[in-house]
C-alpha positions as CSV (number, residue, x, y, z in Angstrom):
1,M,153.7,-57.2,96.4
2,A,154.9,-54.1,94.8
3,S,155.5,-54.5,90.6
4,S,159.1,-53.6,89.6
5,S,158.0,-50.4,87.9
6,E,156.0,-49.4,90.3
7,A,159.1,-50.2,93.1
8,L,161.2,-47.9,90.7
9,Y,158.5,-45.4,90.5
10,T,158.8,-45.1,94.6
11,R,162.5,-45.3,94.6
12,Q,162.3,-42.3,92.1
13,V,159.9,-40.2,94.2
14,S,161.8,-41.0,97.6
15,N,165.2,-39.8,95.7
16,Y,163.6,-36.6,94.4
17,L,161.9,-36.2,97.6
18,G,165.3,-36.7,99.5
19,E,167.0,-34.4,97.7
20,L,164.4,-31.5,97.6
21,E,164.5,-31.8,101.6
22,R,168.3,-31.3,101.3
23,G,168.2,-28.1,98.9
24,D,170.8,-30.2,96.3
25,V,169.5,-28.6,93.7
26,A,172.7,-30.5,91.4
27,A,171.3,-33.6,92.6
28,I,167.6,-32.6,91.6
29,C,168.2,-31.9,88.2
30,V,170.1,-35.1,87.7
31,L,167.0,-36.8,88.2
32,F,165.2,-35.0,85.1
33,T,165.8,-35.5,81.7
34,P,168.0,-32.5,80.3
35,D,165.3,-31.4,77.9
36,A,163.0,-31.5,80.8
37,Q,160.8,-28.5,81.6
38,I,159.0,-27.5,85.3
39,F,155.9,-26.1,85.0
40,S,155.1,-23.5,88.0
41,P,151.7,-21.2,88.8
42,F,153.9,-18.2,89.8
43,L,157.2,-18.6,87.7
44,G,155.6,-20.3,84.4
45,W,157.7,-22.9,82.5
46,M,161.2,-22.8,83.6
47,R,164.5,-25.2,83.5
48,P,164.7,-27.5,86.4
49,A,168.0,-26.0,87.3
50,P,166.8,-22.1,87.7
51,F,163.3,-23.5,89.1
52,F,164.8,-26.0,91.7
53,A,167.2,-22.8,93.0
54,K,164.8,-20.4,93.6
55,V,162.5,-23.3,95.3
56,N,165.3,-23.6,97.7
57,A,166.4,-20.0,98.3
58,A,162.9,-19.3,98.9
59,S,162.4,-22.3,101.3
60,G,163.3,-22.9,104.4
61,E,164.3,-26.4,106.5
62,S,161.6,-28.7,106.0
63,R,160.7,-31.9,106.3
64,I,158.5,-34.0,103.4
65,T,156.4,-36.8,103.9
66,L,154.6,-39.3,101.8
67,S,150.8,-39.8,102.6
68,T,150.2,-43.4,101.9
69,S,146.5,-43.7,103.4
70,A,145.5,-41.1,100.9
71,S,146.6,-43.3,98.1
72,A,143.6,-45.6,99.5
73,R,141.0,-43.4,99.2
74,W,141.4,-41.8,95.6
75,G,143.4,-44.8,94.0
76,P,146.3,-46.3,93.4
77,D,148.0,-42.9,91.1
78,V,147.6,-40.5,93.4
79,R,150.3,-39.4,96.0
80,P,149.7,-36.7,98.0
81,V,152.9,-35.2,99.7
82,T,152.9,-33.2,103.0
83,S,155.7,-30.9,103.7
84,S,156.4,-29.0,107.1
85,M,159.0,-26.0,107.2
86,T,160.8,-25.0,110.3
87,G,163.5,-22.3,110.7
88,G,162.7,-19.2,108.1
């Protein structure tokens, strides 16, 4: 049975991925603290709103799925994400 902190983490990640999939920049930003910074190797350090606006503008329709089998292989702290994009 999952601990309450693990369940909270899972819910938070699920909410984040759902909003990311929908491209809802405002809803994504609510999930971050007011002083949050995102690092991108291509864009450097950015605040969440402009970062996710750029991600949304550059992305087509997508479906994001958590891969649960990898955590068994690499440990419980590794939660890889796979993404597929359709459209353009």
